[in-house]
C-alpha positions in Angstrom: 154.3 8.5 126.5 158.0 7.3 126.7 157.8 5.5 123.4 156.8 8.8 121.7 159.8 10.8 122.7 161.6 10.2 119.4 158.6 12.0 117.8 159.2 14.9 120.2 162.8 15.2 119.2 161.7 15.1 115.5 159.2 17.9 115.8 161.5 20.1 118.0 164.5 19.4 115.8 162.5 20.3 112.6 161.2 23.5 114.2 164.7 24.6 115.1 166.3 23.6 111.8 163.6 25.2 109.6 163.7 28.5 111.5 167.5 28.5 112.1 168.2 31.1 109.3 165.9 33.6 111.1 167.7 33.4 114.4 170.3 36.1 113.5 168.2 39.0 112.3 167.5 41.7 115.0 163.9 42.4 113.8 161.4 40.0 112.2 158.3 41.5 113.8 157.9 44.8 115.8 155.7 43.2 118.4 158.6 40.8 119.4 160.9 43.8 119.6 158.4 45.6 121.9 158.1 42.6 124.2 161.9 42.5 124.6 162.3 46.2 125.3 159.4 46.3 127.8 160.5 43.1 129.6 164.0 44.3 129.9 163.0 47.7 131.3 160.5 46.0 133.6 163.4 44.0 135.1 165.3 47.2 135.4 162.7 48.7 137.7 160.3 50.5 135.4 156.6 50.2 136.1 154.4 48.3 133.6 151.5 50.3 132.2 152.8 53.5 133.7 156.4 53.9 132.5 155.9 51.2 129.8 152.5 51.3 128.1 151.2 48.7 125.6 147.8 47.1 124.8 149.0 43.5 125.6 148.3 41.7 128.9 151.2 41.4 131.3 151.6 37.6 130.7 153.6 38.1 127.5 156.0 40.5 129.2 156.4 38.1 132.1 157.4 35.3 129.7 160.0 37.5 128.0 161.2 38.8 131.4 161.6 35.2 132.6 163.6 34.4 129.5 165.9 37.3 129.9 166.4 36.5 133.6 167.2 32.8 132.9 169.0 32.9 129.6 170.2 36.5 129.1 169.6 39.1 126.5 170.3 37.0 123.4 167.9 37.5 120.5 169.3 34.3 119.0 168.5 32.4 122.1 165.0 33.9 122.2 164.3 32.5 118.7 165.6 29.1 119.7 163.2 29.2 122.7 160.3 30.1 120.5 161.2 27.3 118.1 161.2 24.8 120.9 157.8 26.0 122.0 156.5 25.5 118.5 158.1 22.1 118.2 156.5 21.0 121.5 153.1 22.2 120.4 153.4 20.2 117.2 154.4 17.1 119.2 151.4 17.6 121.6 149.1 17.8 118.6 150.6 14.5 117.5 149.8 13.1 120.9 146.2 14.4 120.8 145.5 12.4 117.7 147.3 9.3 119.1 145.0 9.6 122.2 142.1 9.3 119.8 143.8 6.2 118.3 144.6 7.6 114.9 147.5 6.2 112.9 151.0 7.5 113.2 151.0 8.9 109.7 147.8 10.9 110.5 149.2 12.2 113.8 152.6 13.0 112.2 151.0 15.0 109.4 149.0 17.0 112.0 152.2 17.9 113.8 154.0 18.7 110.6 151.2 20.8 109.3 151.4 22.9 112.5 155.1 23.3 112.0 154.7 24.5 108.4 151.9 26.9 109.3 154.3 28.6 111.7 157.0 29.2 109.1 155.1 31.9 107.1 156.6 35.4 107.3 154.0 36.6 109.8 154.7 33.7 112.2 158.5 33.5 112.4 158.8 36.0 115.3 158.2 35.0 119.0 154.7 36.3 119.4 151.7 35.8 121.7 150.0 33.2 119.5 152.7 30.6 119.8 152.4 30.6 123.6 148.6 30.7 123.5 148.5 27.6 121.3 151.1 25.9 123.5 149.0 26.4 126.6 145.8 25.3 125.0 147.1 22.1 123.5 148.9 21.2 126.8 145.7 21.9 128.7 143.7 19.6 126.5 146.3 16.8 126.8 146.3 17.3 130.6 142.6 16.8 131.0 142.6 14.0 128.5 145.3 12.1 130.5 144.1 12.9 134.0 140.3 13.2 134.2 140.4 14.0 137.9 140.8 17.0 140.1 144.4 17.7 138.9 143.3 17.4 135.2 140.3 19.7 135.4 142.0 22.3 137.6 145.1 22.2 135.5 143.0 22.6 132.3 141.5 25.8 133.7 144.9 27.0 135.1 146.7 26.7 131.8 143.9 28.6 130.0 144.0 31.2 132.8 147.7 31.6 132.1 147.0 31.9 128.4 144.3 34.5 129.1 147.0 36.6 130.8 149.0 36.4 127.6 146.2 37.1 125.2 142.6 37.8 126.3 141.2 36.1 123.2 142.1 32.8 124.9 138.7 33.0 126.6 136.9 31.7 123.5 139.1 28.6 123.2 138.6 28.0 126.9 134.8 28.0 126.4 134.7 25.9 123.3 137.3 23.3 124.3 136.0 23.3 127.9 132.5 22.5 126.6 134.0 19.7 124.4 135.9 18.2 127.3 133.0 18.3 129.7 130.7 16.7 127.2 133.1 14.1 125.8 135.0 13.0 128.9 132.0 12.4 131.2 129.2 9.9 131.0 126.0 11.1 129.4 124.0 10.5 132.6 126.5 12.6 134.6 126.3 15.8 132.4 124.2 17.7 135.1 125.4 15.7 138.1 127.2 17.1 141.2 130.4 15.5 139.9 130.3 17.4 136.7 129.4 20.6 138.4 132.5 20.1 140.6 134.6 19.6 137.5 133.2 22.8 136.1 134.0 24.6 139.3 137.5 23.3 139.4 138.3 24.4 135.8 136.6 27.8 136.5 138.7 28.3 139.7 141.9 27.4 137.7 141.0 29.8 135.0 140.3 32.9 137.2 143.2 32.3 139.6 146.0 33.8 137.4 143.9 36.8 136.4 142.9 37.4 140.1 146.5 37.2 141.2 147.5 39.6 138.4 144.9 42.1 139.6 146.1 41.7 143.1 149.7 42.3 142.1 148.9 45.6 140.4 146.7 46.6 143.3 149.5 45.9 145.8 152.1 47.9 143.7 149.7 50.9 143.6 149.5 50.7 139.9 146.0 49.4 139.5 144.5 52.4 137.8 146.8 52.1 134.8 146.4 48.4 134.7 142.6 48.6 134.9 142.5 51.1 132.0 144.6 48.8 129.8 142.6 45.7 130.8 139.0 46.9 131.2 138.6 50.1 129.1 141.2 50.1 126.2 140.0 46.8 124.6 136.6 48.3 124.1 138.2 51.3 122.3 140.2 48.9 120.1 137.2 47.2 118.5 136.6 48.6 115.0 133.4 48.7 113.0 134.1 47.0 109.6 132.0 45.9 106.7 131.0 42.3 106.4 132.8 42.1 103.1 136.1 42.9 104.9 135.4 40.1 107.4 134.7 37.7 104.6 137.8 38.8 102.6 140.0 38.3 105.7 138.6 34.8 106.2 139.1 34.0 102.5 142.7 35.3 102.6 143.4 33.0 105.5 142.1 30.0 103.5 144.2 31.0 100.5 147.3 31.5 102.6 146.9 28.1 104.2 145.3 26.5 101.2 147.5 23.3 101.4 146.2 22.9 105.0 142.7 24.2 104.6 141.8 21.8 101.8 142.7 18.6 103.7 141.1 20.2 106.8 137.7 20.5 105.1 138.0 17.1 103.6 138.8 15.7 107.0 136.0 17.3 109.0 133.2 16.8 106.4 134.0 13.2 105.6 131.8 10.5 107.1 134.9 8.2 107.2 136.7 10.0 110.0 136.2 9.8 113.7 133.4 12.1 114.9 135.0 13.3 118.2 138.1 14.5 116.4 136.0 16.2 113.7 134.0 18.0 116.4 137.2 19.0 118.2 138.9 20.3 115.1 135.7 22.2 114.0 135.2 23.8 117.5 138.9 24.9 117.6 138.4 26.4 114.1 135.2 28.1 115.1 136.8 29.6 118.2 139.6 30.9 116.0 137.0 32.4 113.6 135.5 34.4 116.5 138.9 35.4 117.9 140.0 36.8 114.5 136.8 38.6 113.8 135.8 40.1 117.1 138.1 43.1 117.2 137.8 44.1 113.6 141.6 44.4 113.4 142.7 42.0 110.7 146.4 41.1 111.1 148.0 38.3 109.3 149.6 36.8 112.4 146.1 36.2 113.7 145.9 33.3 111.2 147.9 31.3 113.8 144.7 31.1 115.9 143.5 28.7 113.2 146.6 26.5 113.1 145.7 23.9 115.8 142.3 23.2 114.4 143.6 23.1 110.9 146.4 20.7 111.9 143.9 18.3 113.5 141.8 18.4 110.4 144.8 17.7 108.3 145.5 14.6 110.4 142.0 13.4 109.8 142.6 13.7 106.0 145.1 10.8 106.2 142.4 8.6 107.8 140.3 8.7 104.7 140.0 5.3 102.9 138.9 6.1 99.4 141.7 8.3 98.2 142.8 7.3 94.7 145.9 9.4 94.8 147.3 7.6 97.9 145.8 4.2 97.2 147.4 4.1 93.7 150.9 4.7 95.2 152.6 1.7 96.6 155.5 2.4 99.0 157.6 -0.6 100.0 159.3 1.2 102.9 156.9 3.8 104.3 159.1 4.9 107.2 162.0 5.6 104.8 159.7 7.4 102.4 158.3 9.5 105.2 161.8 10.4 106.3 162.7 11.5 102.8 159.5 13.5 102.4 159.9 15.3 105.7 163.6 16.0 105.0 162.7 17.5 101.6 160.0 19.7 103.1 162.3 20.9 105.9 165.1 21.5 103.4 162.9 23.6 101.2 161.6 25.7 104.1 165.1 26.1 105.5 166.3 27.4 102.1 163.4 29.8 101.8 164.2 31.3 105.2 167.9 31.4 104.4 167.4 33.5 101.4 164.7 35.7 102.9 166.1 36.3 106.4 169.7 35.2 106.8 170.7 37.1 103.6 168.7 40.2 104.7 170.6 43.3 105.7 170.3 43.9 109.5 169.8 47.7 109.6 169.0 47.7 113.3 172.5 46.3 114.2 174.2 48.6 111.7 172.5 51.7 113.2 173.3 50.5 116.7 176.9 50.0 115.8 177.0 53.5 114.2 175.6 55.4 117.2 177.0 53.4 120.1 180.4 55.1 120.1 178.7 58.5 119.9 176.3 58.0 122.9 177.3 59.1 126.4 175.5 57.5 129.3 173.0 60.3 129.5 172.4 60.6 125.8 169.1 59.3 124.3 167.9 57.9 121.0 164.4 58.0 119.7 163.3 55.4 117.0 160.4 57.6 115.9 158.4 55.2 113.7 160.3 52.0 113.5 163.1 49.8 115.0 162.3 50.2 118.7 164.7 47.2 119.1 167.4 49.9 119.2 166.5 50.6 122.9 167.4 47.0 123.6 170.5 46.8 121.5 171.9 50.0 123.0 170.7 49.4 126.5 168.8 52.7 126.5 165.6 53.6 128.3 162.8 54.5 125.9 162.2 58.2 125.4 158.4 57.7 125.7 156.3 55.1 127.6 154.7 54.1 124.3 157.4 51.7 123.1 155.8 50.2 120.1 156.6 52.4 117.1 153.0 52.5 115.8 151.3 53.6 119.0 152.1 57.3 118.4 151.7 57.2 114.7 148.5 55.2 114.0 145.1 56.7 114.8 143.6 53.4 116.0 146.2 53.1 118.8 146.1 56.8 119.7 142.3 56.5 120.1 142.4 53.2 121.9 144.9 54.4 124.5 143.3 57.9 124.6 146.7 59.6 124.1 147.0 63.4 124.1 149.3 63.3 121.0 150.5 67.0 121.0 151.3 66.7 124.7 153.3 63.5 124.2 155.3 64.9 121.4 156.1 68.0 123.4 157.5 65.8 126.1 159.8 64.1 123.5 160.9 67.4 122.2 161.8 68.6 125.6 164.0 65.6 126.2 165.8 66.4 122.9 167.3 63.0 122.2 170.7 63.1 120.6 169.5 60.8 117.7 166.2 60.4 116.0 165.6 57.5 113.6 162.9 57.9 111.0 161.6 55.4 108.5 161.1 57.4 105.2 159.3 60.3 106.8 157.5 60.9 110.1 153.7 60.9 109.7 153.1 63.6 112.3 153.8 66.8 110.4 154.6 69.0 113.4 157.2 66.5 114.7 158.7 66.2 111.2 159.1 70.0 111.2 160.8 69.8 114.6 163.3 67.2 113.3 164.1 69.3 110.2 164.6 72.5 112.3 166.7 71.0 115.1 168.5 67.9 113.6 170.6 67.2 110.5 170.8 63.9 108.5 173.8 62.1 109.9 173.5 58.9 107.8 171.1 57.1 105.6 170.8 53.3 105.9 169.4 51.5 102.8 166.6 53.3 101.0 164.3 54.0 104.0 166.1 54.6 107.3 167.2 58.1 108.1 169.3 58.8 111.1 169.2 62.4 112.4 171.6 63.9 114.9 170.8 66.9 117.1 172.4 70.1 116.0 174.7 71.3 118.7 174.3 75.0 119.6 177.7 76.6 119.7 178.4 78.8 122.7 
């Protein structure tokens, strides 16, 4: 392990460098903004799933709360933290292929492929998928290295922690757990007492975090709200979609990741590559396919579920022997050539992020700077359908428990959480926030009329953000 730490520095360094231009913008993804707001308010004494309501499990808010507690309220620092997690995951994928005795170039390409798949626009924010992948690859490495009580229990525990971040982790646990039980035990021990003990250990580790989570909410007399989010709302979230939509989503993923999907398919279908690695990559990919299809909600950041399996398959591609393209190229100094190639790729991705994100106007900070001098301690602001990060930037408590800007404006979320929409908007009207921010126009017509009747346009930011200020009634 020690001799591989220079690879760790390489992957973490590349992750930070490539993503560096994105560290300064307030908002890349609204989920990330929501996690920051809820975690900060949770630390300030608000009750999760009662005062702060979201569909996500508590694990992601706990991670963000831990970050704020340890490192402060820096968005820049949060993005660095996320980049380190991604770099470590890439390094661990490198180690996985090294454990299977693949060559350095194959293992390196797997790690690099993972890094590059996390630099698309939908994967630059600090989101649940990057933590889920981190826990899963670490769990696999742990049981690979320590095939004893610690390894099997740790495998289940890490997946249990991941389950508390995103419930779809269950499928990876089942698929990868089955692979480990089959691959890391003797064939004559598959149904032995020893293997049953291993299964029990990993099962105990898996259920422990979720059991303690239930216990926590029960002890804090908030179990009813937690139970609704955990056991009822996910069923409401599942959408019925046509098989053509499912197929189109899968094809879109392959097109988006075409430079990784093509070598992946070559790697897993070739008879020249190692069978255990092919099975592992294919199982990881199959689990991701179930994860992304089961809810019927097709978001682009779900593509990241595929990235570990795709990365392993990309590594296998470099194990192929009969590749004319590579066999016809003679490189006298492969290490130097590899360095130049990686440097060129990193530079290209850095420049793309620089022009796309570093140069982008930060409307959230501009709006925060505009309203901050006008807000008294008791004044409130309501980002009605965008930029909920303003709560965090201005250190203001959310006007509504539904922090994410789409929960009150998208029918799927309203139905999932069984929200009484007229009642919720009446509560907001009664609070009469001093400022209301609207992107373009508010989709709820009755609330749009309320804004026009009681507020005036204070300032427009860019072409789509309208800041309204409450009309003061003269006495």
